[in-house]
MIDOPA-455355 format. One record per residue (C-alpha): residue number from 0; residue in one letter; x, y, z. Coordinates in nm, 2 decimals. Example, Ala and Ser with C-alpha at 12.3 -4.5 7.8 and 13.67 -1.06 7.14 Angstrom:
BEGIN
0:A:1.23:-0.45:0.78
1:S:1.37:-0.11:0.71
***
This chain:
BEGIN
0:M:-0.01:0.01:0.00
1:I:0.30:0.22:0.09
2:L:0.49:0.16:-0.23
3:S:0.21:0.18:-0.46
4:F:0.10:0.53:-0.27
5:I:0.49:0.62:-0.34
6:F:0.47:0.50:-0.70
7:F:0.13:0.70:-0.72
8:M:0.32:1.04:-0.58
9:I:0.64:0.99:-0.83
10:L:0.39:0.97:-1.14
11:F:0.18:1.24:-1.04
12:L:0.44:1.51:-0.93
13:G:0.65:1.39:-1.22
14:G:0.39:1.49:-1.46
15:F:0.32:1.80:-1.32
16:W:0.68:1.90:-1.31
17:L:0.72:1.79:-1.68
18:M:0.40:2.00:-1.75
19:G:0.58:2.30:-1.60
20:I:0.90:2.27:-1.77
21:S:0.74:2.24:-2.10
22:F:0.66:2.63:-2.16
23:G:1.04:2.67:-2.10
24:L:1.18:2.44:-2.36
25:P:1.28:2.57:-2.68
26:E:1.21:2.27:-2.83
27:F:0.95:1.99:-2.80
28:Q:0.72:2.17:-2.61
29:A:0.40:2.00:-2.73
30:L:0.56:1.62:-2.66
31:A:0.71:1.74:-2.32
32:F:0.33:1.88:-2.22
33:L:0.16:1.59:-2.35
34:G:0.40:1.35:-2.18
35:G:0.33:1.52:-1.82
36:L:-0.04:1.49:-1.92
37:A:0.00:1.12:-2.00
38:L:0.17:1.04:-1.65
39:I:-0.09:1.25:-1.44
40:C:-0.34:1.01:-1.63
41:I:-0.13:0.71:-1.57
42:A:-0.10:0.79:-1.18
43:L:-0.48:0.83:-1.16
44:A:-0.55:0.55:-1.36
45:F:-0.34:0.35:-1.14
46:M:-0.48:0.47:-0.80
47:M:-0.83:0.40:-0.93
48:R:-0.76:0.06:-1.03
49:E:-0.66:-0.01:-0.67
50:G:-0.97:-0.16:-0.52
51:R:-0.89:-0.31:-0.20
52:S:-0.94:-0.03:0.02
53:G:-1.25:0.13:-0.19
54:A:-1.53:0.27:0.08
55:T:-1.79:0.06:-0.20
56:R:-1.64:-0.30:-0.10
57:R:-1.73:-0.28:0.26
58:S:-2.02:-0.52:0.38
59:N:-2.22:-0.26:0.54
60:N:-2.34:-0.03:0.31
61:W:-2.58:0.25:0.30
62:D:-2.93:-0.02:0.26
63:G:-2.75:-0.21:0.48
64:G:-2.70:-0.49:0.25
65:P:-2.38:-0.69:0.14
66:S:-2.23:-0.48:-0.15
67:A:-2.29:-0.55:-0.52
68:S:-1.97:-0.63:-0.62
***
């Protein structure tokens, strides 16, 4: 859990960093920006697929019955 969070933060902050420096580059600004955007999307997708600690996976959900999945 901790290692996946560290991996998420490296990808997420690295994407912001790459998007930030893309405006100062003399060449390949668009590629650097899109690369940063891709890193952020990959980081968010990685964290969304982690289903172990989701709030919807509990046995006592809002209607009192077991969860659907």
